[in-house]
C-alpha positions as CSV (number, residue, x, y, z in Angstrom):
1,X,44.3,13.6,-49.8
2,X,45.0,17.3,-50.3
3,X,41.8,17.7,-52.4
4,X,39.8,15.9,-49.6
5,X,41.2,18.3,-47.0
6,X,40.4,21.3,-49.1
7,X,36.8,20.1,-49.5
8,X,36.6,19.6,-45.8
9,X,37.8,23.2,-45.3
10,X,35.3,24.7,-47.8
11,X,32.3,22.6,-46.7
12,X,29.5,24.8,-45.1
13,X,29.5,24.9,-41.4
14,X,25.9,23.5,-41.2
15,X,26.9,20.4,-43.2
16,X,30.0,19.9,-41.1
17,X,27.9,20.2,-37.9
18,X,25.4,17.6,-39.2
19,X,28.0,15.2,-40.3
20,X,30.6,15.6,-37.5
21,X,28.7,16.2,-34.3
22,X,26.8,12.9,-33.9
23,X,29.9,11.3,-32.4
24,X,32.4,14.0,-31.6
25,X,36.0,13.1,-31.0
26,X,37.2,13.2,-27.4
27,X,38.7,16.5,-26.5
28,X,42.5,16.5,-26.7
29,X,44.4,19.5,-25.3
30,X,47.5,17.9,-23.9
31,X,48.4,17.3,-20.3
32,X,48.8,20.1,-17.8
33,X,49.3,19.9,-14.0
34,X,48.9,23.2,-12.2
35,X,48.4,22.4,-8.5
36,X,46.2,24.9,-6.6
37,X,44.8,25.6,-3.2
38,X,41.3,25.4,-4.5
39,X,38.8,22.6,-3.9
40,X,40.1,19.3,-5.2
41,X,36.9,18.8,-7.2
42,X,37.8,21.7,-9.6
43,X,41.5,20.7,-10.2
44,X,40.8,18.8,-13.4
45,X,38.8,21.7,-14.9
46,X,41.4,24.2,-13.8
47,X,44.1,22.2,-15.5
48,X,41.9,22.1,-18.7
49,X,41.6,25.9,-18.6
50,X,45.3,26.3,-18.3
51,X,45.8,23.9,-21.3
52,X,43.5,26.1,-23.3
53,X,45.5,29.1,-22.3
54,X,48.7,27.5,-23.4
55,X,47.2,27.1,-26.9
56,X,46.0,30.7,-27.0
57,X,42.4,29.7,-27.0
58,X,41.7,32.8,-25.0
59,X,37.9,33.0,-25.1
60,X,37.5,29.3,-24.4
61,X,40.0,29.5,-21.6
62,X,38.2,32.5,-20.0
63,X,34.9,30.6,-20.1
64,X,36.5,27.6,-18.5
65,X,38.1,29.6,-15.7
66,X,34.8,31.4,-15.0
67,X,33.1,28.0,-14.6
68,X,35.7,27.0,-12.1
69,X,35.3,30.3,-10.2
70,X,31.5,29.7,-10.0
71,X,32.1,26.3,-8.4
72,X,34.7,27.6,-6.0
73,X,34.2,31.3,-5.3
74,X,37.1,31.4,-2.8
75,X,39.7,30.2,-5.3
76,X,42.1,33.0,-5.8
77,X,44.3,31.6,-8.5
78,X,41.4,31.2,-10.9
79,X,41.1,35.0,-11.1
80,X,44.8,35.0,-12.2
81,X,43.7,32.6,-14.9
82,X,40.9,34.9,-16.1
83,X,43.3,37.9,-16.1
84,X,45.9,35.8,-18.2
85,X,43.3,35.3,-20.9
86,X,43.3,39.1,-21.4
87,X,47.1,39.2,-21.8
88,X,47.9,38.2,-25.4
89,X,51.7,38.3,-25.0
90,X,52.7,37.4,-28.6
91,X,49.8,39.0,-30.4
92,X,49.3,42.7,-31.4
93,X,48.3,44.4,-29.3
94,X,49.2,42.3,-26.3
95,X,46.7,44.4,-24.2
96,X,43.7,46.5,-25.2
97,X,42.2,49.2,-23.0
98,X,39.3,47.0,-22.2
99,X,41.6,44.1,-21.3
100,X,43.6,46.3,-18.9
101,X,40.4,47.3,-17.0
102,X,39.1,43.7,-16.9
103,X,42.5,42.3,-15.9
104,X,42.9,44.8,-13.0
105,X,39.5,43.8,-11.7
106,X,40.5,40.1,-11.7
107,X,43.8,40.7,-10.1
108,X,42.1,42.7,-7.3
109,X,39.8,39.8,-6.7
110,X,42.7,37.4,-6.6
111,X,44.5,39.5,-4.1
112,X,41.5,39.8,-1.7
113,X,40.8,36.0,-1.5
114,X,42.6,34.1,1.2
115,X,42.6,30.6,-0.2
116,X,46.0,30.7,-1.8
117,X,49.6,29.7,-1.5
118,X,52.9,31.5,-1.6
119,X,53.5,30.1,-5.1
120,X,50.1,31.2,-6.3
121,X,50.6,34.7,-4.8
122,X,53.8,34.8,-6.9
123,X,51.8,34.2,-10.1
124,X,49.3,36.9,-9.1
125,X,51.9,39.4,-8.2
126,X,53.8,38.9,-11.4
127,X,50.7,39.4,-13.6
128,X,49.6,42.4,-11.5
129,X,52.7,44.2,-12.8
130,X,51.4,44.0,-16.4
131,X,48.1,45.8,-15.5
132,X,49.3,48.1,-12.7
133,X,49.8,51.8,-13.7
134,X,49.0,51.1,-17.3
135,X,48.1,54.8,-17.9
136,X,51.4,56.1,-16.8
137,X,54.0,53.3,-17.2
138,X,54.9,52.2,-20.8
139,X,53.9,48.7,-21.7
140,X,57.5,47.7,-22.4
141,X,58.4,48.6,-18.8
142,X,55.5,46.6,-17.4
143,X,56.3,43.6,-19.6
144,X,59.9,43.7,-18.4
145,X,58.8,43.9,-14.8
146,X,56.6,40.8,-15.4
147,X,59.5,38.9,-17.0
148,X,61.7,39.7,-13.9
149,X,58.9,38.6,-11.6
150,X,58.4,35.4,-13.5
151,X,62.2,34.7,-13.5
152,X,62.1,35.0,-9.7
153,X,59.1,32.8,-9.4
154,X,60.7,30.1,-11.7
155,X,63.9,30.3,-9.7
156,X,62.0,29.8,-6.4
157,X,60.1,26.9,-7.8
158,X,62.6,24.9,-10.0
159,X,60.4,21.8,-10.0
160,X,57.2,23.6,-11.0
161,X,56.9,23.2,-14.8
162,X,54.1,25.8,-15.0
163,X,56.4,28.5,-13.5
164,X,59.1,27.6,-16.0
165,X,56.8,27.5,-19.0
166,X,55.2,30.8,-18.3
167,X,58.6,32.3,-17.7
168,X,59.7,31.1,-21.1
169,X,56.7,32.8,-22.6
170,X,57.6,36.0,-20.8
171,X,61.0,35.9,-22.4
172,X,59.5,35.5,-25.9
173,X,57.1,38.4,-25.3
174,X,60.1,40.7,-24.6
175,X,62.3,39.4,-27.4
176,X,63.3,42.4,-29.6
177,X,62.5,42.0,-33.4
178,X,65.9,43.9,-33.9
179,X,68.0,41.3,-32.1
180,X,69.3,39.1,-34.9
181,X,71.2,37.1,-32.3
182,X,67.9,35.9,-30.9
183,X,69.2,35.9,-27.3
184,X,65.9,35.7,-25.5
185,X,64.5,33.2,-28.0
186,X,67.6,30.9,-27.4
187,X,67.2,31.3,-23.6
188,X,63.6,30.3,-23.8
189,X,64.4,27.4,-26.2
190,X,67.1,26.0,-23.9
191,X,64.6,26.0,-21.0
192,X,61.7,24.5,-23.0
193,X,63.8,21.8,-24.6
194,X,64.8,20.6,-21.1
195,X,61.2,20.6,-20.0
196,X,60.1,18.8,-23.2
197,X,62.1,15.7,-22.2
198,X,60.2,15.5,-18.9
199,X,56.7,16.7,-20.1
200,X,56.3,15.5,-23.7
201,X,52.5,15.9,-23.7
202,X,52.5,19.5,-22.3
203,X,50.9,21.8,-24.9
204,X,52.7,25.0,-24.0
205,X,56.2,23.6,-24.3
206,X,56.1,22.8,-28.1
207,X,53.9,25.8,-28.7
208,X,56.4,28.2,-27.2
209,X,59.3,26.3,-28.7
210,X,57.9,27.0,-32.2
211,X,57.7,30.7,-31.4
212,X,61.2,30.6,-30.0
213,X,62.5,29.1,-33.2
214,X,60.4,31.2,-35.6
215,X,63.4,32.7,-37.3
216,X,65.6,31.6,-40.2
217,X,68.5,30.9,-37.8
218,X,66.5,28.6,-35.5
219,X,63.8,27.2,-37.6
220,X,65.3,23.7,-38.0
221,X,65.7,23.5,-34.3
222,X,61.9,23.9,-34.0
223,X,60.9,21.2,-36.5
224,X,60.5,18.4,-33.9
225,X,58.2,20.7,-31.8
226,X,56.2,21.6,-35.0
227,X,55.7,17.9,-35.8
228,X,54.5,17.2,-32.2
229,X,52.3,20.1,-31.2
230,X,49.3,19.4,-33.5
231,X,49.2,15.8,-32.2
232,X,49.4,17.0,-28.6
233,X,46.5,19.4,-28.7
234,X,44.5,18.8,-31.9
235,X,41.3,20.2,-30.3
236,X,42.8,23.7,-30.3
237,X,42.8,25.3,-33.8
238,X,45.9,27.3,-32.9
239,X,47.8,24.1,-32.2
240,X,46.9,22.9,-35.7
241,X,48.1,26.1,-37.2
242,X,51.3,26.8,-35.3
243,X,53.5,24.1,-36.9
244,X,53.2,26.1,-40.2
245,X,55.3,28.9,-38.7
246,X,58.3,26.5,-38.9
247,X,57.1,24.9,-42.2
248,X,57.0,28.4,-43.7
249,X,60.5,29.3,-42.5
250,X,61.8,26.1,-44.1
251,X,59.8,26.2,-47.3
252,X,57.9,23.0,-46.5
253,X,54.8,24.1,-48.4
254,X,52.9,20.8,-48.5
255,X,53.2,20.6,-44.7
256,X,52.1,24.1,-44.2
257,X,49.1,23.6,-46.4
258,X,48.0,20.5,-44.5
259,X,48.5,22.3,-41.2
260,X,46.4,25.3,-42.2
261,X,43.6,23.4,-43.9
262,X,43.1,21.6,-40.6
263,X,43.4,24.7,-38.5
264,X,41.0,26.8,-40.7
265,X,38.4,24.0,-40.7
266,X,38.6,23.6,-36.9
267,X,38.5,27.3,-36.3
268,X,35.5,27.7,-38.5
269,X,33.6,24.9,-36.7
270,X,34.4,26.6,-33.4
271,X,33.4,30.0,-34.6
272,X,36.9,31.5,-34.1
273,X,37.0,33.9,-37.1
274,X,40.3,35.5,-36.1
275,X,42.1,32.1,-36.0
276,X,40.4,31.0,-39.2
277,X,41.6,34.1,-41.0
278,X,45.1,33.7,-39.6
279,X,45.3,30.1,-40.9
280,X,43.8,31.1,-44.3
281,X,46.5,33.8,-44.7
282,X,49.3,31.3,-44.2
283,X,47.4,28.9,-46.5
284,X,47.3,31.5,-49.3
285,X,51.0,32.1,-48.8
286,X,51.9,28.4,-49.1
287,X,49.6,27.8,-52.1
288,X,51.2,30.7,-54.0
289,X,54.8,29.7,-53.1
290,X,54.1,26.1,-54.4
291,X,52.5,27.4,-57.6
292,X,48.9,26.4,-56.7
293,X,47.3,29.7,-57.7
294,X,43.9,28.2,-58.3
295,X,43.7,26.9,-54.7
296,X,44.9,30.2,-53.4
297,X,42.1,31.9,-55.3
298,X,39.6,29.5,-53.7
299,X,40.7,30.5,-50.2
300,X,40.3,34.2,-51.2
301,X,36.8,33.4,-52.5
302,X,36.1,31.9,-49.1
303,X,37.3,35.1,-47.5
304,X,34.7,37.1,-49.4
305,X,32.0,34.9,-47.9
306,X,33.1,35.5,-44.3
307,X,31.7,38.3,-42.3
308,X,34.8,40.1,-40.9
309,X,33.1,42.4,-38.5
310,X,36.0,44.2,-36.8
311,X,39.0,45.1,-39.0
312,X,40.3,47.4,-36.2
313,X,41.6,44.2,-34.5
314,X,45.0,43.6,-36.0
315,X,44.9,39.8,-36.4
316,X,41.6,39.8,-38.4
317,X,42.3,43.2,-40.1
318,X,45.7,42.1,-41.3
319,X,44.8,38.7,-42.6
320,X,41.6,39.9,-44.4
321,X,43.4,42.8,-46.0
322,X,46.6,41.0,-47.0
323,X,45.3,37.8,-48.6
324,X,43.9,39.3,-51.9
325,X,47.0,41.6,-52.0
326,X,49.3,38.6,-51.8
327,X,47.5,37.0,-54.7
328,X,47.7,40.1,-57.0
329,X,51.3,41.1,-56.1
330,X,52.9,37.7,-56.1
331,X,51.4,37.1,-59.6
332,X,52.5,40.6,-60.7
333,X,49.1,41.7,-61.8
334,X,50.0,45.3,-61.6
335,X,46.9,46.8,-63.2
336,X,44.9,44.9,-60.6
337,X,47.2,46.2,-57.9
338,X,46.4,49.8,-58.9
339,X,42.8,49.2,-58.1
340,X,43.2,47.7,-54.7
341,X,41.0,49.2,-52.0
342,X,42.0,49.2,-48.4
343,X,39.9,48.1,-45.4
344,X,36.3,49.1,-45.6
345,X,35.9,50.2,-41.9
346,X,38.1,51.5,-39.2
347,X,41.6,50.0,-39.4
348,X,45.0,50.3,-38.0
349,X,47.5,52.5,-40.0
350,X,49.9,49.5,-40.5
351,X,47.0,47.6,-42.1
352,X,46.0,50.5,-44.3
353,X,49.6,50.8,-45.4
354,X,49.5,47.3,-46.9
355,X,46.9,48.4,-49.4
356,X,48.6,51.7,-50.1
357,X,51.9,49.9,-50.7
358,X,50.3,47.5,-53.2
359,X,48.7,50.3,-55.1
360,X,51.9,52.3,-55.2
361,X,53.8,49.2,-56.4
362,X,51.2,48.6,-59.1
363,X,51.4,52.2,-60.4
364,X,55.2,52.1,-60.4
365,X,55.5,48.8,-62.1
366,X,53.1,49.9,-64.8
367,X,55.2,53.0,-65.4
368,X,52.9,55.5,-63.6
369,X,55.6,57.1,-61.4
370,X,53.7,60.2,-60.3
371,X,50.7,58.1,-59.0
372,X,53.3,55.9,-57.3
373,X,54.9,58.9,-55.6
374,X,51.5,60.0,-54.3
375,X,51.0,56.6,-52.7
376,X,54.5,56.9,-51.2
377,X,53.5,60.2,-49.6
378,X,50.5,58.5,-48.1
379,X,52.8,55.9,-46.7
380,X,55.0,58.7,-45.2
381,X,51.9,60.1,-43.4
382,X,51.0,56.7,-42.1
383,X,54.7,56.3,-41.0
384,X,54.4,59.6,-39.0
385,X,51.1,58.4,-37.4
386,X,52.9,55.2,-36.2
387,X,55.9,57.2,-34.9
388,X,53.6,59.5,-33.0
389,X,51.8,56.5,-31.4
390,X,55.2,55.0,-30.3
391,X,54.8,52.0,-32.6
392,X,58.4,51.8,-33.7
393,X,58.2,48.3,-35.3
394,X,55.5,49.2,-37.7
395,X,56.9,52.7,-38.3
396,X,60.0,50.9,-39.6
397,X,58.0,48.4,-41.7
398,X,56.0,51.2,-43.4
399,X,59.2,53.1,-44.0
400,X,60.6,50.1,-45.8
401,X,57.4,49.8,-47.9
402,X,57.6,53.5,-48.8
403,X,61.2,53.1,-50.1
404,X,60.2,50.1,-52.1
405,X,57.5,52.1,-53.9
406,X,59.9,55.0,-54.4
407,X,62.5,52.7,-55.8
408,X,60.2,51.2,-58.4
409,X,58.9,54.7,-59.3
410,X,62.5,55.9,-59.8
411,X,63.1,52.8,-62.1
412,X,60.0,53.8,-64.1
413,X,61.6,57.3,-64.5
414,X,64.8,55.7,-65.8
415,X,66.8,56.5,-62.7
416,X,68.5,53.1,-62.1
417,X,71.1,54.2,-59.6
418,X,68.5,55.9,-57.4
419,X,66.2,53.0,-57.6
420,X,68.9,50.5,-56.6
421,X,70.1,52.6,-53.7
422,X,66.5,53.0,-52.3
423,X,65.7,49.3,-52.7
424,X,69.1,48.1,-51.3
425,X,68.5,50.4,-48.2
426,X,65.0,48.9,-47.7
427,X,66.4,45.4,-48.1
428,X,69.2,46.0,-45.6
429,X,66.8,47.3,-43.0
430,X,64.3,44.6,-43.5
431,X,66.9,41.9,-43.2
432,X,67.8,43.2,-39.8
433,X,64.3,42.9,-38.3
434,X,62.3,39.8,-37.5
435,X,58.7,39.5,-38.5
436,X,55.9,39.4,-36.0
437,X,54.2,36.0,-35.2
438,X,51.0,37.1,-36.9
439,X,52.6,37.3,-40.4
440,X,54.2,34.6,-42.6
441,X,56.6,37.3,-43.7
442,X,56.8,40.3,-46.1
443,X,54.4,40.0,-49.0
444,X,57.5,40.2,-51.3
445,X,60.8,40.5,-49.4
446,X,62.7,43.7,-50.3
447,X,65.8,41.6,-51.0
448,X,63.8,39.6,-53.6
449,X,62.6,42.8,-55.1
450,X,66.2,44.1,-55.3
451,X,67.2,41.0,-57.2
452,X,64.4,41.6,-59.7
453,X,65.3,45.3,-60.1
454,X,69.0,44.5,-60.7
455,X,68.0,41.9,-63.2
456,X,65.9,44.4,-65.1
457,X,68.8,46.8,-65.0
458,X,71.0,44.1,-66.7
459,X,73.2,43.4,-63.7
460,X,72.6,39.7,-63.5
461,X,75.6,39.0,-61.3
462,X,74.4,41.3,-58.6
463,X,70.9,40.1,-59.1
464,X,72.1,36.5,-58.5
465,X,73.7,37.5,-55.2
466,X,70.5,39.3,-54.1
467,X,68.3,36.2,-55.0
468,X,70.7,33.9,-53.1
469,X,70.4,36.0,-50.0
470,X,66.6,36.2,-50.4
471,X,66.4,32.4,-50.6
472,X,68.7,32.0,-47.6
473,X,66.3,34.3,-45.6
474,X,63.1,32.7,-47.0
475,X,63.7,29.3,-48.6
476,X,61.5,28.1,-51.3
477,X,59.9,31.4,-52.3
478,X,58.7,31.0,-55.9
479,X,59.6,34.6,-57.0
480,X,63.2,34.3,-55.7
481,X,63.6,30.8,-57.2
482,X,62.4,32.1,-60.6
483,X,64.6,35.2,-60.4
484,X,67.7,33.2,-59.4
485,X,67.1,30.9,-62.4
486,X,66.8,33.9,-64.8
487,X,69.9,35.6,-63.3
488,X,71.9,32.4,-63.7
489,X,70.7,32.0,-67.3
490,X,71.6,35.6,-68.1
491,X,75.2,35.4,-66.9
């Protein structure tokens, strides 16, 4: 079955279109009920557009909303829907400059039209706070204002599931990666679990539950939602992929592979390159953790055949850059790591940093400490660029990567104490920060690297502790399992 799925994924799009489009499966996006003041004849199509929105099928949702607007030009809430397709709350960045301009235009249109209700005006007002004064008010403030407005709207409409679901999403959008207590995630999960009992076919509820539980602490709580979501909305590639967030957290590699083969194939057929790359990245990760290196190499070969036009967009730039790096670094091919080239076109500093980190690690692990230190200096410069832009999350992540390279360079220079101190510092900081939804996790967690370093230094007892912690944070990782076995054997 797995081989069959792989062949389906790798089949050329033209063949898939010839073989699969004669009798297409009925569209299945889940069940959404968002009552409006618009013409009754557009209600079904409006609900469909909202269902697409809940599965982050943003382009398809925008197209669907615009078709509704063409059929009912006086419908105010449809312009809220169009504006919502520009607000990618859990992606990076959540808003582009173009999205802000387009969103403002749609909000103004919604505010001018008279066919609306108090409830609908509440949705429009809340979203207006995201786009309003974007040039002078920080995004974090605008997102917090949106969350507050959605909280008020949900409280005023306790029986309206859409107000509750969109409020839960607003909570998740403002959850801090540094909050290891996951307070907003738990608040959202409590709300969503109650709704799930009443609306088991709603696509947004399991989707956002998965995001709420995308942490080691809460992953098992999200497993039922992960099992359900792909069955509720199988026509949305993102719905096919999202369960793998929970599967990855729990080390369920076969489940993750099945999920992402289906997601990548569906995204390819729909022409959604960003979603296809996202699924492929998770697929490479799962293949490598389960020891299926040849299959991982096959996905990377497929990557080389894709036309990734814009690597300045984080989702596509990250996935296309990181996949071959995962393969080389996980397999400890250090001479190949030294030759890694970064993104070919304009790219974000945090994406460029991935390639710089891999080169630095390759040099250090091959004993070329001076070359490694030069790469660490490049990482420091990228860190400063991120600090200057106000991107604190990625500034921290690049700082962790810089210390990892410096630690292995120190080890190459026979400075074991300095190496261990640097890598322990990196591991402690990394353990205190959650990953972003777009990534399966660090390429190699710092705690896992610390275990390997301590093992090389002959401290098998401390290495064993580090590997146990690494496996508690990321169950089933092949490198940590291998290291734990070696550490146990050495004691």
